[in-house]
N, C-alpha and C positions, 0 to 999 in steps of 0.2 A: 527422507527429510525433504522439506520444501524450503527454499531460500528465496527471499524477496530481495531484489537488487534495483539500484538506480539504473535506468536504461542507458542514460548517456555516459555515465562514468563507470558502470558495472560494479560500483561500490556496493558491498553487502549492507542491506538494511537490517535484516534479521530473519529468524526462522518463523515458519508458519505451520500450523496444524492444517489438516485437510479441511476442517470446519471453518477456520479463519480464511483460508484461501477461497472457499466457496462464498463466504460472506463478501470478500473483496470483489470477486468476479461479478457477483450480483449487484454490487453498488457502484462500481467504477466504470468509466467510459473507456471502451476499447479504442486504442489509438490507430487501429487498422494496420499496424506493423508489429504484431506479436507483443504488444504491451498495453498498458493502461495509463490513463491520465488521472492523477490523484490531485484534487484541489483542496486547499485549506478549508473551504466551506463544507466540503464533504466530511472531512475529519471532525469538524465542529458538530455536524449532524450525527456522526457516530457517537460522539460524547453524549449528546442529548438523548439518544436512544439507548444509552447505557451499553454500548458495545464493549467488548473485552478491553479493560483498562491498559493491559500490556500492549495490545495492538495499537490503541490510540496513542500511547506514549511513543512507540516505535515510529508511527507514521508522522507524528509531530516533529520528531527528531530528523526524520528523512527530509521533511519540507524545509527545515532550517528557516531562513529568511524569505524563502520563495513562496509565491501564492499557489504554484502547482509544480508537479514533477512527474516525469514519465517513469513508470516502474515496470519491471518484468519479474516473473517467477520462474524457478527451475527446480526440478527434482534432482536430488543428489543421492 
């Protein structure tokens, strides 16, 4: 199983399939420290290109009121 986490708090964001992980890796900016920067504008573009609705909802929840958040993934 692959788990997405908030890099700063280590709070669990949610589970990912291998396909969804590859989608995120292909679309997010590597922060250079084993994580990725997720911006609200990117999540909006995911919606517009009809990305997986569950993924979009999970990412919106992870952003909360912030414009961006650093995330990491791990295999468990």
